[in-house]
Z-matrix of the N, CA and C atoms (Angstrom, degrees):
N
C 1 1.431
C 2 1.534 1 109.70
N 3 1.348 2 114.99 1 -66.19
C 4 1.463 3 118.71 2 177.49
C 5 1.523 4 109.05 3 -65.11
N 6 1.333 5 115.23 4 129.13
C 7 1.456 6 120.25 5 -179.53
C 8 1.522 7 113.57 6 86.16
N 9 1.335 8 117.45 7 -11.41
C 10 1.466 9 121.22 8 177.53
C 11 1.525 10 109.15 9 -112.57
N 12 1.322 11 117.53 10 -62.55
C 13 1.470 12 120.83 11 176.69
C 14 1.522 13 111.94 12 -101.80
N 15 1.307 14 116.30 13 -20.98
C 16 1.467 15 121.94 14 178.90
C 17 1.530 16 107.84 15 -124.03
N 18 1.332 17 117.22 16 90.10
C 19 1.466 18 120.15 17 -177.41
C 20 1.531 19 112.13 18 -57.20
N 21 1.318 20 114.30 19 144.36
C 22 1.462 21 119.76 20 175.94
C 23 1.525 22 108.91 21 -71.48
N 24 1.334 23 117.46 22 146.57
C 25 1.470 24 119.86 23 175.15
C 26 1.532 25 109.77 24 -60.25
N 27 1.315 26 115.89 25 151.79
C 28 1.471 27 120.73 26 -178.76
C 29 1.526 28 112.38 27 -57.60
N 30 1.334 29 117.20 28 -31.25
C 31 1.464 30 119.21 29 -177.59
C 32 1.527 31 112.79 30 -83.11
N 33 1.330 32 117.78 31 -2.92
C 34 1.463 33 120.47 32 177.29
C 35 1.515 34 108.23 33 -88.13
N 36 1.312 35 115.38 34 129.83
C 37 1.453 36 119.12 35 175.14
C 38 1.510 37 108.25 36 -145.27
N 39 1.295 38 115.07 37 137.05
C 40 1.449 39 121.32 38 174.17
C 41 1.512 40 105.89 39 -132.45
N 42 1.301 41 115.76 40 169.70
C 43 1.461 42 115.54 41 177.18
C 44 1.518 43 107.65 42 -88.43
N 45 1.295 44 115.93 43 129.13
C 46 1.458 45 121.30 44 179.97
C 47 1.522 46 111.27 45 -83.86
N 48 1.301 47 116.28 46 8.20
C 49 1.454 48 119.80 47 -179.16
C 50 1.520 49 109.75 48 -92.17
N 51 1.288 50 115.95 49 148.14
C 52 1.452 51 121.25 50 173.02
C 53 1.513 52 113.88 51 75.98
N 54 1.316 53 114.41 52 -158.71
C 55 1.454 54 123.04 53 -174.34
C 56 1.515 55 110.80 54 -64.17
N 57 1.307 56 115.90 55 137.90
C 58 1.458 57 119.62 56 179.68
C 59 1.527 58 111.38 57 -111.13
N 60 1.327 59 116.69 58 35.50
C 61 1.463 60 119.47 59 173.09
C 62 1.521 61 107.12 60 -61.15
N 63 1.293 62 116.85 61 153.48
C 64 1.458 63 121.40 62 -172.53
C 65 1.519 64 111.48 63 -62.61
N 66 1.322 65 116.00 64 133.06
C 67 1.453 66 119.22 65 178.69
C 68 1.527 67 110.03 66 -94.81
N 69 1.335 68 115.48 67 166.04
C 70 1.463 69 120.65 68 -176.37
C 71 1.521 70 112.36 69 -62.33
N 72 1.336 71 118.11 70 -36.47
C 73 1.466 72 120.57 71 179.28
C 74 1.523 73 110.82 72 -62.82
N 75 1.317 74 116.09 73 -44.00
C 76 1.466 75 119.71 74 -179.79
C 77 1.520 76 110.31 75 -64.65
N 78 1.317 77 117.29 76 -42.05
C 79 1.463 78 120.13 77 -178.55
C 80 1.526 79 111.20 78 -68.84
N 81 1.328 80 118.16 79 -36.40
C 82 1.469 81 120.59 80 178.89
C 83 1.520 82 110.62 81 -65.33
N 84 1.320 83 117.33 82 -43.85
C 85 1.457 84 120.99 83 179.47
C 86 1.509 85 112.45 84 -66.43
N 87 1.304 86 115.54 85 -25.66
C 88 1.447 87 121.45 86 -176.64
C 89 1.520 88 113.76 87 -63.61
N 90 1.315 89 116.79 88 -32.21
C 91 1.456 90 119.60 89 -177.75
C 92 1.521 91 111.27 90 -58.81
N 93 1.305 92 117.02 91 -22.87
C 94 1.457 93 121.00 92 -178.69
C 95 1.528 94 111.92 93 -119.71
N 96 1.312 95 118.03 94 8.45
C 97 1.467 96 122.66 95 -177.97
C 98 1.525 97 108.86 96 49.13
N 99 1.333 98 115.85 97 53.99
C 100 1.459 99 122.50 98 -168.15
C 101 1.520 100 116.41 99 -61.80
N 102 1.315 101 118.34 100 -46.14
C 103 1.460 102 118.48 101 -175.14
C 104 1.522 103 110.16 102 -65.90
N 105 1.318 104 114.93 103 132.85
C 106 1.459 105 120.64 104 -177.68
C 107 1.525 106 110.47 105 -75.91
N 108 1.314 107 115.16 106 129.93
C 109 1.459 108 120.95 107 178.67
C 110 1.524 109 108.73 108 -72.38
N 111 1.316 110 116.07 109 132.57
C 112 1.458 111 122.60 110 -177.77
C 113 1.524 112 110.26 111 -88.17
N 114 1.331 113 116.57 112 126.65
C 115 1.468 114 119.74 113 178.19
C 116 1.522 115 110.70 114 -62.58
N 117 1.333 116 117.22 115 -34.22
C 118 1.463 117 120.36 116 178.55
C 119 1.531 118 110.67 117 -63.60
N 120 1.326 119 116.37 118 -40.49
C 121 1.462 120 119.92 119 179.66
C 122 1.523 121 111.33 120 -71.07
N 123 1.328 122 117.07 121 -37.20
C 124 1.468 123 120.42 122 175.92
C 125 1.531 124 109.48 123 -64.37
N 126 1.332 125 116.93 124 -39.60
C 127 1.471 126 120.82 125 177.01
C 128 1.527 127 110.20 126 -61.56
N 129 1.316 128 116.69 127 -42.45
C 130 1.466 129 120.39 128 178.96
C 131 1.530 130 110.36 129 -64.91
N 132 1.329 131 117.12 130 -39.92
C 133 1.466 132 120.77 131 178.19
C 134 1.526 133 110.30 132 -63.76
N 135 1.316 134 116.73 133 -41.52
C 136 1.462 135 121.20 134 176.85
C 137 1.529 136 110.23 135 -61.59
N 138 1.325 137 115.88 136 -40.83
C 139 1.471 138 121.20 137 177.45
C 140 1.532 139 110.45 138 -60.16
N 141 1.323 140 116.41 139 -42.87
C 142 1.462 141 120.92 140 179.02
C 143 1.528 142 110.79 141 -62.59
N 144 1.327 143 116.23 142 -49.60
C 145 1.465 144 119.41 143 -179.28
C 146 1.528 145 111.65 144 -63.63
N 147 1.322 146 116.76 145 -36.70
C 148 1.470 147 120.84 146 -179.78
C 149 1.523 148 112.36 147 -62.80
N 150 1.317 149 116.63 148 -28.39
C 151 1.466 150 121.07 149 -177.16
C 152 1.533 151 112.80 150 -80.12
N 153 1.329 152 116.42 151 -10.62
C 154 1.463 153 120.71 152 -178.00
C 155 1.524 154 108.05 153 -115.28
N 156 1.323 155 118.13 154 122.06
C 157 1.468 156 119.78 155 -179.43
C 158 1.533 157 111.46 156 -54.51
N 159 1.313 158 115.77 157 139.34
C 160 1.466 159 121.69 158 -174.84
C 161 1.528 160 113.00 159 -51.87
N 162 1.313 161 116.73 160 -40.64
C 163 1.467 162 119.27 161 -177.38
C 164 1.528 163 112.81 162 -69.84
N 165 1.333 164 117.47 163 -9.79
C 166 1.463 165 121.38 164 -178.95
C 167 1.524 166 113.62 165 -113.16
N 168 1.314 167 118.50 166 7.60
C 169 1.465 168 118.87 167 -177.31
C 170 1.525 169 110.91 168 -122.68
N 171 1.310 170 113.45 169 148.29
C 172 1.462 171 122.33 170 171.92
C 173 1.515 172 106.44 171 -134.54
N 174 1.314 173 116.07 172 141.78
C 175 1.456 174 120.80 173 175.77
C 176 1.521 175 106.43 174 -108.20
N 177 1.324 176 115.65 175 114.59
C 178 1.457 177 121.88 176 -178.45
C 179 1.520 178 107.58 177 -109.73
N 180 1.299 179 116.12 178 124.45
C 181 1.460 180 123.21 179 -175.66
C 182 1.518 181 109.10 180 -90.28
N 183 1.322 182 117.05 181 115.79
C 184 1.460 183 121.71 182 179.45
C 185 1.513 184 109.49 183 -127.43
N 186 1.302 185 115.83 184 51.38
C 187 1.452 186 121.33 185 179.53
C 188 1.515 187 107.79 186 -119.73
N 189 1.316 188 116.65 187 154.61
C 190 1.464 189 118.81 188 174.71
C 191 1.530 190 110.16 189 -58.44
N 192 1.324 191 117.44 190 -22.79
C 193 1.465 192 121.39 191 178.07
C 194 1.525 193 111.01 192 -59.84
N 195 1.334 194 117.70 193 -26.43
C 196 1.463 195 121.31 194 -177.11
C 197 1.525 196 111.95 195 -63.93
N 198 1.325 197 116.94 196 -20.01
C 199 1.457 198 121.20 197 -175.46
C 200 1.523 199 113.01 198 -80.57
N 201 1.314 200 117.31 199 -10.20
C 202 1.468 201 121.37 200 -179.36
C 203 1.518 202 109.07 201 -122.84
N 204 1.324 203 115.99 202 118.59
C 205 1.468 204 120.22 203 -178.13
C 206 1.517 205 111.67 204 -56.88
N 207 1.335 206 116.73 205 -35.91
C 208 1.467 207 119.86 206 -179.88
C 209 1.520 208 110.69 207 -60.77
N 210 1.318 209 116.63 208 -44.60
C 211 1.467 210 120.78 209 -178.75
C 212 1.525 211 111.25 210 -70.87
N 213 1.326 212 116.59 211 -39.15
C 214 1.464 213 119.62 212 177.38
C 215 1.521 214 109.82 213 -61.71
N 216 1.332 215 116.78 214 -45.76
C 217 1.460 216 119.97 215 -180.00
C 218 1.526 217 110.75 216 -66.50
N 219 1.328 218 116.51 217 -35.97
C 220 1.465 219 121.42 218 178.82
C 221 1.532 220 110.80 219 -57.57
N 222 1.331 221 116.91 220 -47.79
C 223 1.466 222 118.77 221 -178.21
C 224 1.528 223 110.83 222 -71.24
N 225 1.329 224 117.81 223 -36.00
C 226 1.470 225 119.58 224 176.58
C 227 1.524 226 110.96 225 -63.65
N 228 1.331 227 117.24 226 -38.60
C 229 1.470 228 121.04 227 176.61
C 230 1.527 229 110.91 228 -63.16
N 231 1.337 230 116.27 229 -41.16
C 232 1.470 231 120.64 230 178.11
C 233 1.529 232 109.78 231 -63.40
N 234 1.330 233 116.85 232 -43.42
C 235 1.467 234 120.45 233 177.90
C 236 1.521 235 110.79 234 -59.36
N 237 1.328 236 116.47 235 -47.28
C 238 1.467 237 121.34 236 -178.12
C 239 1.528 238 110.57 237 -61.98
N 240 1.328 239 116.23 238 -45.83
C 241 1.469 240 120.98 239 179.39
C 242 1.530 241 110.60 240 -60.91
N 243 1.334 242 116.23 241 -44.68
C 244 1.460 243 120.07 242 178.93
C 245 1.528 244 110.02 243 -62.06
N 246 1.328 245 116.67 244 -46.81
C 247 1.458 246 121.25 245 -178.47
C 248 1.516 247 113.30 246 -62.84
N 249 1.329 248 116.64 247 -38.90
C 250 1.464 249 119.60 248 178.35
C 251 1.526 250 111.33 249 -67.86
N 252 1.325 251 115.89 250 -34.09
C 253 1.465 252 120.86 251 -179.04
C 254 1.530 253 112.16 252 -77.48
N 255 1.339 254 116.62 253 -39.26
C 256 1.467 255 121.06 254 -171.95
C 257 1.528 256 114.39 255 -115.33
N 258 1.317 257 117.90 256 -6.56
C 259 1.459 258 120.73 257 -174.73
C 260 1.519 259 110.55 258 80.06
N 261 1.301 260 115.77 259 -177.78
C 262 1.455 261 120.33 260 178.49
C 263 1.519 262 112.65 261 97.34
N 264 1.314 263 115.69 262 179.44
C 265 1.464 264 121.29 263 -171.25
C 266 1.528 265 115.53 264 -71.75
N 267 1.313 266 118.58 265 -18.48
C 268 1.464 267 119.54 266 -176.34
C 269 1.526 268 112.82 267 -66.14
N 270 1.325 269 117.33 268 -26.94
C 271 1.469 270 119.41 269 -178.57
C 272 1.523 271 111.47 270 -64.98
N 273 1.318 272 117.08 271 -24.10
C 274 1.459 273 121.44 272 -178.19
C 275 1.526 274 113.51 273 -98.99
N 276 1.322 275 117.35 274 0.39
C 277 1.460 276 120.59 275 -178.38
C 278 1.527 277 108.65 276 -85.39
N 279 1.319 278 116.16 277 95.70
C 280 1.469 279 121.94 278 -176.00
C 281 1.522 280 111.94 279 -95.32
N 282 1.314 281 116.11 280 -21.35
C 283 1.454 282 121.29 281 175.03
C 284 1.511 283 107.44 282 -156.79
N 285 1.315 284 115.23 283 163.50
C 286 1.460 285 119.48 284 -179.38
C 287 1.521 286 108.54 285 -81.88
N 288 1.326 287 116.41 286 143.93
C 289 1.456 288 120.63 287 179.54
C 290 1.521 289 110.64 288 -60.83
N 291 1.301 290 115.64 289 -32.33
C 292 1.450 291 120.89 290 -178.84
C 293 1.521 292 107.72 291 -166.22
N 294 1.289 293 114.95 292 175.28
C 295 1.458 294 120.21 293 173.68
C 296 1.512 295 107.47 294 -152.83
N 297 1.317 296 115.45 295 160.61
C 298 1.457 297 118.45 296 178.50
C 299 1.523 298 107.65 297 -74.07
N 300 1.313 299 116.86 298 173.06
C 301 1.463 300 122.84 299 -173.47
C 302 1.517 301 115.55 300 -59.98
N 303 1.307 302 113.99 301 177.98
C 304 1.464 303 122.06 302 -176.88
C 305 1.526 304 112.77 303 -86.10
N 306 1.312 305 117.82 304 -9.89
C 307 1.459 306 120.74 305 -174.74
C 308 1.521 307 111.34 306 -89.36
N 309 1.327 308 115.06 307 145.09
C 310 1.466 309 120.59 308 178.14
C 311 1.519 310 109.29 309 -85.23
N 312 1.307 311 115.15 310 106.50
C 313 1.450 312 120.68 311 175.03
C 314 1.516 313 106.37 312 -130.47
N 315 1.303 314 116.65 313 -177.72
C 316 1.459 315 116.77 314 177.01
C 317 1.523 316 107.75 315 -66.03
N 318 1.301 317 115.60 316 151.82
C 319 1.468 318 121.12 317 -179.47
C 320 1.532 319 109.97 318 -56.89
N 321 1.320 320 116.28 319 -42.15
C 322 1.460 321 119.68 320 -178.58
C 323 1.527 322 111.23 321 -58.99
N 324 1.323 323 117.22 322 -44.94
C 325 1.466 324 120.76 323 -179.16
C 326 1.523 325 110.60 324 -65.77
N 327 1.321 326 117.38 325 -43.48
C 328 1.468 327 120.42 326 -179.71
C 329 1.529 328 111.54 327 -59.82
N 330 1.314 329 116.18 328 -47.84
C 331 1.465 330 120.06 329 -178.22
C 332 1.527 331 110.22 330 -67.97
N 333 1.327 332 116.88 331 -43.39
C 334 1.468 333 120.57 332 179.77
C 335 1.524 334 110.72 333 -59.14
N 336 1.321 335 116.68 334 -43.96
C 337 1.473 336 119.58 335 178.47
C 338 1.522 337 111.06 336 -60.26
N 339 1.338 338 116.38 337 -44.15
C 340 1.464 339 119.34 338 -179.10
C 341 1.529 340 109.96 339 -62.00
N 342 1.316 341 116.63 340 -46.55
C 343 1.468 342 120.49 341 -178.71
C 344 1.529 343 110.17 342 -60.78
N 345 1.325 344 117.45 343 -45.05
C 346 1.466 345 120.08 344 -178.55
C 347 1.531 346 111.27 345 -67.25
N 348 1.329 347 117.34 346 -39.39
C 349 1.464 348 120.76 347 179.51
C 350 1.527 349 112.04 348 -67.14
N 351 1.321 350 117.50 349 -27.73
C 352 1.462 351 120.91 350 -176.73
C 353 1.530 352 113.33 351 -105.81
N 354 1.315 353 117.62 352 6.69
C 355 1.468 354 120.88 353 179.88
C 356 1.526 355 111.17 354 -57.99
N 357 1.312 356 116.45 355 -33.48
C 358 1.472 357 120.72 356 -179.99
C 359 1.526 358 112.36 357 -66.24
N 360 1.337 359 116.97 358 -16.39
C 361 1.464 360 121.27 359 179.94
C 362 1.526 361 112.50 360 -78.43
N 363 1.325 362 116.34 361 0.50
C 364 1.463 363 120.11 362 176.93
C 365 1.519 364 113.86 363 76.98
N 366 1.312 365 117.45 364 42.12
C 367 1.463 366 120.81 365 177.88
C 368 1.526 367 107.97 366 -67.31
N 369 1.324 368 116.56 367 116.54
C 370 1.468 369 120.69 368 -178.40
C 371 1.524 370 111.57 369 -82.01
N 372 1.326 371 116.59 370 -32.72
C 373 1.466 372 121.10 371 -178.95
C 374 1.522 373 107.85 372 -158.30
N 375 1.317 374 116.28 373 149.97
C 376 1.456 375 120.57 374 176.47
C 377 1.521 376 109.81 375 -153.08
N 378 1.329 377 114.57 376 154.73
C 379 1.461 378 121.29 377 178.83
C 380 1.525 379 108.48 378 -139.74
N 381 1.313 380 115.99 379 133.91
C 382 1.461 381 121.97 380 173.52
C 383 1.525 382 107.66 381 -98.16
N 384 1.321 383 116.26 382 128.58
C 385 1.465 384 122.14 383 175.11
C 386 1.518 385 106.70 384 -104.80
N 387 1.311 386 117.52 385 121.89
C 388 1.462 387 119.96 386 -177.66
C 389 1.517 388 109.43 387 -152.09
N 390 1.322 389 115.83 388 153.56
C 391 1.459 390 120.11 389 179.27
C 392 1.521 391 111.83 390 -95.69
N 393 1.306 392 117.24 391 -1.11
C 394 1.459 393 120.76 392 -176.70
C 395 1.517 394 109.59 393 -107.33
N 396 1.279 395 116.37 394 119.12
C 397 1.456 396 120.33 395 179.61
C 398 1.513 397 113.89 396 -65.65
N 399 1.329 398 116.86 397 -10.03
C 400 1.462 399 119.57 398 -176.75
C 401 1.525 400 112.69 399 -64.17
N 402 1.344 401 118.83 400 -22.08
C 403 1.469 402 118.26 401 178.06
C 404 1.525 403 111.00 402 -65.44
N 405 1.330 404 115.98 403 -19.67
C 406 1.465 405 120.35 404 177.02
C 407 1.524 406 112.53 405 -105.05
N 408 1.338 407 116.97 406 5.27
C 409 1.459 408 120.04 407 -178.47
C 410 1.521 409 112.86 408 -114.19
N 411 1.317 410 117.44 409 -32.77
C 412 1.458 411 120.14 410 -177.88
C 413 1.528 412 109.17 411 -67.62
N 414 1.314 413 117.91 412 128.47
C 415 1.463 414 120.42 413 -173.83
C 416 1.528 415 115.28 414 -70.49
N 417 1.328 416 118.34 415 -25.72
C 418 1.467 417 120.34 416 -170.81
C 419 1.531 418 113.37 417 -52.26
N 420 1.326 419 117.53 418 -52.73
C 421 1.464 420 120.88 419 -177.85
C 422 1.526 421 112.14 420 -120.03
N 423 1.319 422 116.44 421 23.09
C 424 1.459 423 120.22 422 -177.71
C 425 1.525 424 111.55 423 -54.13
N 426 1.319 425 116.99 424 -40.28
C 427 1.473 426 121.23 425 -179.91
C 428 1.530 427 111.41 426 -58.04
N 429 1.315 428 117.12 427 -32.15
C 430 1.462 429 121.46 428 -178.51
C 431 1.528 430 111.90 429 -75.13
N 432 1.325 431 116.65 430 -30.01
C 433 1.464 432 121.00 431 -174.28
C 434 1.527 433 114.22 432 -91.11
N 435 1.321 434 117.62 433 -18.93
C 436 1.468 435 119.03 434 178.90
C 437 1.523 436 108.94 435 -60.75
N 438 1.329 437 115.56 436 124.54
C 439 1.453 438 120.57 437 -178.51
C 440 1.519 439 114.17 438 80.40
N 441 1.352 440 116.23 439 11.41
C 442 1.465 441 120.38 440 -177.83
C 443 1.526 442 113.17 441 -134.69
N 444 1.312 443 119.10 442 7.38
C 445 1.463 444 119.89 443 -174.29
C 446 1.522 445 111.92 444 -130.18
N 447 1.317 446 114.50 445 138.58
C 448 1.462 447 122.26 446 171.97
C 449 1.523 448 105.99 447 -120.57
N 450 1.319 449 115.47 448 122.54
C 451 1.463 450 120.72 449 179.99
C 452 1.524 451 108.29 450 -101.39
N 453 1.327 452 115.54 451 119.85
C 454 1.462 453 120.99 452 -179.59
C 455 1.523 454 110.39 453 -85.31
N 456 1.304 455 116.28 454 162.56
C 457 1.469 456 122.41 455 171.76
C 458 1.528 457 105.24 456 -79.92
N 459 1.329 458 116.78 457 116.77
C 460 1.471 459 121.37 458 -169.86
C 461 1.524 460 114.92 459 -61.27
N 462 1.328 461 118.23 460 -25.08
C 463 1.468 462 120.22 461 179.69
C 464 1.530 463 112.05 462 -91.27
N 465 1.334 464 116.71 463 -2.84
C 466 1.467 465 121.95 464 -178.46
C 467 1.525 466 110.84 465 -113.69
N 468 1.319 467 116.44 466 -44.74
C 469 1.459 468 121.25 467 -176.22
C 470 1.516 469 111.33 468 92.18
N 471 1.314 470 115.57 469 -172.67
C 472 1.458 471 122.72 470 -177.61
C 473 1.525 472 110.60 471 -65.30
N 474 1.329 473 115.91 472 134.04
C 475 1.468 474 121.63 473 -179.79
C 476 1.529 475 109.83 474 -123.79
N 477 1.323 476 116.01 475 170.53
C 478 1.472 477 120.52 476 175.32
C 479 1.523 478 111.29 477 -60.77
N 480 1.325 479 117.37 478 -34.78
C 481 1.470 480 120.01 479 176.86
C 482 1.528 481 110.79 480 -64.37
N 483 1.343 482 116.72 481 -39.87
C 484 1.466 483 120.29 482 176.58
C 485 1.527 484 110.48 483 -62.86
N 486 1.323 485 116.15 484 -39.69
C 487 1.468 486 121.05 485 178.59
C 488 1.526 487 109.84 486 -62.40
N 489 1.323 488 117.02 487 -43.73
C 490 1.473 489 120.12 488 177.46
C 491 1.526 490 110.18 489 -59.76
N 492 1.334 491 116.23 490 -43.02
C 493 1.467 492 120.00 491 177.91
C 494 1.531 493 110.88 492 -61.47
N 495 1.331 494 116.78 493 -43.92
C 496 1.469 495 121.17 494 179.99
C 497 1.524 496 110.89 495 -62.37
N 498 1.314 497 116.57 496 -44.23
C 499 1.466 498 120.18 497 -179.75
C 500 1.527 499 111.46 498 -67.54
N 501 1.331 500 116.77 499 -34.20
C 502 1.471 501 119.80 500 174.65
C 503 1.531 502 110.40 501 -63.09
N 504 1.337 503 116.41 502 -40.99
C 505 1.466 504 119.87 503 178.33
C 506 1.528 505 110.70 504 -62.68
N 507 1.325 506 116.21 505 -44.53
C 508 1.469 507 120.43 506 178.58
C 509 1.527 508 110.03 507 -60.19
N 510 1.317 509 115.76 508 -45.70
C 511 1.474 510 120.42 509 -179.81
C 512 1.529 511 110.75 510 -59.28
N 513 1.329 512 116.58 511 -46.27
C 514 1.466 513 120.14 512 -179.29
C 515 1.528 514 111.31 513 -65.10
N 516 1.327 515 116.82 514 -37.46
C 517 1.467 516 119.74 515 177.80
C 518 1.526 517 110.60 516 -64.08
N 519 1.324 518 116.48 517 -44.23
C 520 1.465 519 120.40 518 -179.02
C 521 1.523 520 111.42 519 -67.87
N 522 1.326 521 116.66 520 -40.58
C 523 1.462 522 119.89 521 178.60
C 524 1.521 523 110.97 522 -66.72
N 525 1.327 524 115.98 523 -35.76
C 526 1.462 525 120.16 524 177.86
C 527 1.515 526 111.67 525 -62.89
N 528 1.333 527 116.24 526 -37.07
C 529 1.462 528 119.84 527 178.94
C 530 1.520 529 111.52 528 -72.14
N 531 1.328 530 116.80 529 -30.31
C 532 1.461 531 120.28 530 -178.43
C 533 1.523 532 111.95 531 -80.92
N 534 1.330 533 116.20 532 -23.82
C 535 1.474 534 120.27 533 -176.21
C 536 1.517 535 112.01 534 -74.22
């Protein structure tokens, strides 16, 4: 969420090196869903979802925002409002298909666990959207994330270029399975 749909303020800086377990600043801001959601990033997210047929997509929430019902509802309300105003799949997104666990671990571990636990569901392709480059740096599950991650610029959020990158990853994953 933060850094993807809700860009970090320009004066916020953290080190993108090492473990990305949730820090106290992020958790404190979470109680009020502080970072402002960017309409441009929501538009890009809608563009991404629109490119994937509904029966083949799942939206899995792996943000610290998922731990607070207020914040989860806040983003769903923003999606609905955007979808009603502009059309597209966000207007029908009333809840997330799934979310990662309740425990605070590094983002890479949380996403990797979800992917491994749901592999039996026949996931043909998946992409992680995150503002932290550590999902591609931590060695533990690096093999799982290669070709599956798009890292956004944390002060900008998700862009149309990021969406193109995500769709290219999906295409390559699907073509790899067909080859």
